[in-house]
N, C-alpha and C positions, 0 to 999 in steps of 0.2 A: 384616467385622465392623462396620463403620459400618452397614450396611444392617440387621443384626440389631439393633445397641442404639437404632435409630430407633423399633422397634416393642416396646420393653422396657416394661412396666407401671409406673405409677407408684409410689413409696414407699407411698403409701395402699393401691393397690389390693395391693399384695404383703403388706401387713399385715394386711389383711382377708383375704386367702387364708390366711394364715399362722393367723390367728385360727380361721378356719373349720375348718383341718385339725387344729389342736389341739384342737378341741371333739371331732372324731370321732376322734383318738388318745386322748384321754381316756375317752371311752366305751367304746371298743375295749379300753382297759388297765385298766379300772377295779378297783382293789386290787392291781393287779400291782407288787410292790414293787420288782423290778429296774427296770420302765419309769418308776416314779414317781422313783426315785434318778436316772436318766438325765435325764430330763426337768427336775427339780429343779437337777441340775447345770448343764445348757446354760442354763436360764434364769438362773440367777444368776453365770454366766459374762457373759452379755449384760448384765446389770445392773450387774457389775464394770467391763465396758469403758466403761459411760455413767459410772459414779461417778470412773472414771480421768481422763477429760476435763473434768468440770464445774467443778472448783476451778480448774485452770488456766485456764481461760475467765472465770470470774469475776472472778479476782484481776488478770488481764491487762486485760480490757475495762473492769472497775470502775475500776483506777487510771488508766489512760489516759483514760476518760470524765472522771474528776473533775480530773485534771490539766489537761485541755484546757477544763474549766468555769473551774476556776481562782478561782472566786469563794465565799468561806465564806458569805456572806449569801444568795447564790442555791442554795446547797446547803442550807442552813437551812430555806430558804422551800419546797424541793422536798421535803426530808424531811417538815417539817410539813403540808404537803398530802397527801402520800403516805399517812402514818400516819392521818390524818383520813378520807381516802378509805375507807382499808381498815377501819377502825372501822365506819363508816357502812354498807358493803356487806355486812360480815360480821354485824352487827346485822339487817339487814333479812334475811339469810339465814337467821339462826337464827328468828327471828320467822315468817318463811313456813313453815318446818319445822313448827313448833309449831301456826302456823294450820290447816295441811293435815292435821297429825294431829287436831286438834280436829273439823275437819269429816268428816272419812270413817273416823275411828276404827279404825285398820288392828288394833289388838289385840283388838279384840272378836271378831275371826273365827277365833282359833286357840285351841286348848286347849294352854298352855304345857308340861302335863306329857306330851304325847304327843310332844313335838318332841326331835328326837335331840341330844343335847348334845355340845360340842366342848371339848377341852382347851384352856384358856386360861391356863395357868401361865406362859406366856412374857410375858405381858402384866401379870400381877398386880404383879409385883415393880416393874415400870417405874410402874405406876399408883400404889402406896404411897408410893413416895419421891416422886413428883412431887406428889402430893397434900400433902406436908409442906413442901414448897417454897412461898415467898411471892413477892410481887411484887419484893421485893429482891434474892433470890437469883436471880430471872429477869432482872433489870437486871445485876448482878453478872456474871452469866454471859456476858454480851454482850461484855465487856471481857476480851480476852485477854492471860493472863498469859504463855503462850508460845504465838506464834503457828504455830510447826512443829508443836506438839501439837495445835492446833485443825485445822491443815490436815489431819494425819495421821489425826485422828478424823472428818474430815468435817464439822465444827461450823460451818454456815453463817455465822451472826450474827457470832461473833468475826473471822471471815475479812473479811467485810463491812465491819466496824467498822476493822481494820486497814488495809483497801485504801483506805477512804475518806482516813485520815490519812495513808497514805502517798501518795495522790494528790496531797492539798493539798499536802504537804511538797515534791513533786517539783516543782508548780508554783510555789512561793514561791521555790525557788532559780534560776527562771529560764533561761538558756541551758544551765545545766550539768545541769538535769534533762531536757533535750531528748534526752539519750542514753539515759535510763531509758525515757522515753516511745516512743522509736523501737523499743528492744529490745522491751518489753511489748507494741507493737502487733504487731511480726514475731510473738511469742509466739502472740497471738491468732489470726492469719492461720493460723500452722502448725496450732493447734488445731482451727479450723474445718475445715481440710484433712481433719484426722485424724476429726473428728465424720463427715465425709461417708463415709469409709471404713467407720467402725463402723457406719454406718446401715444398710450393705449386709447385715448380718448380723440387723437387726430383725426380720425375718418369720420367721427361725428362732427368733430369742429370745421372740419373741410366742407362735409355736406350741408352745414348750415350757412358758412361764409359764402360759396357760390350758389346757394339757394336763394339768399336774399339778394344778391345781386341780379339774378335772373327774373326774380319776383318783381324787382322794383323797377326794371326797365324793359324787360320783355324780350324774346327773340328776336322778333320784327324789328327793333331799335339796331340790330346789327347790321342790316342788309345794307344801308345807304354808306355806312362807314366799312364795310367788308374788304374794300380793297386795302384801305390805309392799315386794318388789322393784320392782312395777310403779309404786307410789305413789311411791318414792323416785327413780325415773328420771323420772316425770311432773313432780314436784315442781322438779327440777333443769333440767329443759327449760323450764318455767314461768319460772323465774329468770331463765335466759338470755334468752329470748324477751322477757319484759315488762319486768323490772328493768335487766337490763344492756342492752336495747334503748333503754330510756327515757334510761337514762346517756348512751350514746353518741349520742342525739338530741340531748340537752340540750348537748353538744358540738361538735355540726354535724358529724357523719359517721354512716355506716350500718354497723351492727353486721355486717350481709349481707358488706360488702366485707372487715372485719377476719376473720370467718369463712372466707371464702374462701380468704384469705392463708396462715391457720394451720391450714387441715383437716388436713393430713398431719400435723401435730404434735398436732393433737387425736386423731387416730385413734391414734397411736403412744402418747400417754399413756393413753388409753383401755384399749388392748389390754394394756399392760404393768403398768397400774395405779401407773405412777412417774412423778412429774413430772420427776424429775431426767432423764429419759430424752429429754423434749423441750426442757429448758433449753437446751442449746448452740445448737440450730436456731433457737429462739424468739428468742433474743439478736440473731442474726444477721439474722433476718427482719424483727424489728420496727425494725431499723436501717435495711435496705433498704425498709420501708415509709414511712420519713420521719420517725421519732422519732430526735432527736440523740443519739448515743452514750452521752453522759452520764448521760442520763434513762433510757435502755434498761437500761445496765450497773448503776443504782442500784435501779429499780423493781423490775425482775423477780427477781434475787435475795432482795430484801426483802420480796417478794410471796409467794415460796415459804415463809415463815416466817410472816407474818402476814395473808395475804390467802387464805384456804382457803375460799372459799365453799361449795363442794361438800361440803367436810367439815362445815361448819357446819349445812347444812341436814341431812345424814344424822344428826348427833349429836342433835339437836334431835326429830327425826322419829322416831329410833330410842329416845331416853330416854321420849317420850311413848306410843310403841309398846308399850315393856315394862311401864312403869304401867298402860297399860290391858288387857294381857295377865295381870297380876296382880291385876286389878279393884281399882287404887289410884287413887282420885280426887283429881285435883290442883286445887286451885282457882287462880283468876285469879293470885291473889297468891304462891302457890307457883312458878305457871308463870314469872312474872316473875322471881323469885327463880333459878328454873332457867336463864333467858335470861342473867341476868348472871353466874352461875356458870359457864356455858358460855363465855363472853366473856373471861372471865378464865382460866379452865382452858386453854382452846385455845391463848391465847398462852404459857402456861407450858410447854406441851407441845413448843415448837419444837425439833425435832432428834430426837426421841424415836423409835424404830422403832415402826411401827405406831401412829403418833400418834391418828388418829381413834378407834381402838378404845380406847387407854389414856384417853382423855379421857372416854369414856363409863364406863370402870371407877372413875375418879376422881369421876365426877358422880354415878351413879345412886343412890348411897346417900343423897344429900342429899335425894331424893323416897321415900326408903324402900323401893326396888327392891333385892332382894338382888343381890350380886355373882354369884352363880350363875346368875341369868337370862341373862346375857350369853353364857353357854356355848351357849344355844339359838340364838343368831343368829351366833355366831362363825364357822361354817360357811359362811354366805352373805356374810361381810364381805369377801371377795375380789371377788365379783360386783359388789357394791355401790360398792367401793373404785375400780372402774373408772371408773364414770361421774361419781364424786365427784372423781376427778382430773383428767378431762377438763375439768369445770367450773372447777377450780382454774385449769388453763392458759388458757382463755378469759378467766376473771376477771382473771390478771395481765397477758395481752396488752392487755385493755381498759383496766385502770389504766394502762399504759405509755403508750398514745395520750392518754389523758384528760388524764394529769398533763403529758405532752409540747404538747398543744393549750393547755393552762392556762397554761405557761410561754412559750408562743410559741416552742417549740423543735420544731414539726412542721413540715415540708415538704409542702404539698398537691401541689406539682407531681412531686416525689419520688415521694410515695404514688400519684398516677395513673398516672404512668410506669410504676411497678412493677406495678400493677394490669393495665394493659395489655400488658405483658410476659409475666405469667401466664397472661392469656386468650388470649394470640396462640399461647403455647405448646400451651395446651390445645386450641384450635381446630385445629392443625397435626397434633396426635396424633390427634383425632377423624378429621380427613379421610383420614389414613393407614388408620386402622382401618377405615374404611367403604369404601376402595378394596380393602383386603385381604379385607373379608367378601363384598364383590360377586365378587372373583376367586374365592373359595372356592366361591362359590354357583354360578358359572358352570362351573366344574370339575366340580362333583357335578353 
């Protein structure tokens, strides 16, 4: 049994194989309702398993982290830095999407009336209700009137708000609070163990999720919007390499080291198009990478609501794409207004299902694009969502390290030790794989 396990593929490779198999199954079972239902349910079961473990991890890790931090001034400073950093990066992402859209004009290359429309009724009501809420409603929504209701609904920001205060209260009572810290620390360890078990099902979940997407729309639907998809992914890659790379360098570390650590989580987020799928392992890995638990447990969950760089790129690029497709010329002033509206609207959509698409629905009317225009890109939203989710995960990991370094809560020795451990494990598996390959060649 031990010998068999030593040759097992890494999680990242298992997920990629599941992704490829899902594409094949989706093409084979195109428009097959029975197969679509089966794959949809299997995919939903996997996402359900992830959602089951996310909030217990957030509550336990955040409460323990804040209790160990114990300093409300430091917490206020960390919170301020985190929000400012999120706003700067999100604004850059929106501006980059608008810049690329103006340079390459993706909307000029298609005939909007020849595209196949998709039903978007599930998003319309969310967009209408969200567009009617202001900044005060958003702020009021952060404060939980019933924490158990927020937990049951999976509403992240009220849970974070409560956990921060609960952690501060635990620290304030001194030795009596130690039993709470020890209990919640044990809870987090249990949930990380459960996470490892759940991750064994990830390749199956990924296969089902991508399979149902391809089976519903077919590969042929990608052709007319292929240029937009390629441009969106190219813009996201540019943002990671240039802007995230510069941010990492400014704080004295290599982005490549961070990407090496979180590569499996980025692949998981890409394959499932779900940031929550990667959250439990991301919290664990950032702690092992050298960032203090208090910083990790605060920045990552908050970033899942306020630091959606990939989503910001997609929203601005898609809005400009639709305007160009409808031959609507946007002046510089109108595009600046669009940037401001996207900055505000995207924060107000925190926790809304299909948030990026809902943001577009609530925004495009301000630039004269009919709401029906979004029916033409709804079909490929899932495929672009995979890329933007991966960028969101990388962005939140980067933010965690940057805030940790700015607070001197980052251990360089722990970071380098963890990198050496990962590289040694990879080298060991490479050596074994090479020996197996040579053996098979000699037998053949």
